[in-house]
N, C-alpha and C positions, 0 to 999 in steps of 0.2 A: 185722124192723124195717127201714123204708126208710132209705136213706142220709141223706135230709133230716131224718127224725126223730132219727137217731143224732147228726147234727151239732148239732141243737137241744139235745139232752140233754147232749152232751159240753160244749157251751158253758156250759150252766147248772150242770153239776157243778163246773166250775172257778170259777164266780162265786157260787153260792148262799151260801158261807160269808161273803161280803162284802156280802150283801144283794141279790144278783142282778146280772145283767149291766148295764153302763151303757147308758142309753137310746140314746146316739149310736152305740155299737158294735152294739147290737141292730139299729138301723135300717140301718147300713152293711153289716153282714154278712148280714142276713136280709131286708132291705127291708120290714120291717113295724114297726108301732107297738108300744110296750110292751104295750098291752092285748092285741093279737093274738098277740104272742109268748108272753105268760104264759098266755093261754087255751090255746094249743097245748101248752105245757109241762104245764099242769094236766091236760089230756086224756091226755098221754103218761104222766104219773105214775099215772093211773087205769088205763090199759090195759097199759103196758109200762115199769114202773119200772126204773131202771138196776140191773142185776144186780150191779154192782160196789159198790153202796152197801148199807150195813146198813139194816134197817127204821127205826132211829132217825134215820139220815142222811136217808132219804127223807121222814120226817115233818118234819125241819127244812127240807128243800127245799120241801115243801108249805106250810109256814108262810111262807117267803119269797115264794112264789108268791101266796098269799092277800093278803099285805101289798102286794105290787106291784100286784095287780089292784085293790085298794082305792084305792091312790094314783093309779091310771090313770083313774079315773072322771071 
C-alpha cells in the first residue's frame, strides 16, 4: 500500500465512527473534495481494506462512505 493510501485510510479509520471526516479537514489535509476523497476510500476498501479492522467494522466504514458519496452529489 502506498503511503498516500495508508494516510487516507488512517484518517478515515479515525473518523468513520463519527460519520466520516469533516469536509474542511479533508480538503485541508488531502486537497480534494468530499466526493473525490470518498471515491478513493471506497476503492481502497475494495482493494486493500484496513487489516486492523474487523469485517464488521469495514462494513460500517463502507456504509459511511456510501452515505457521504450520496450526500456529495
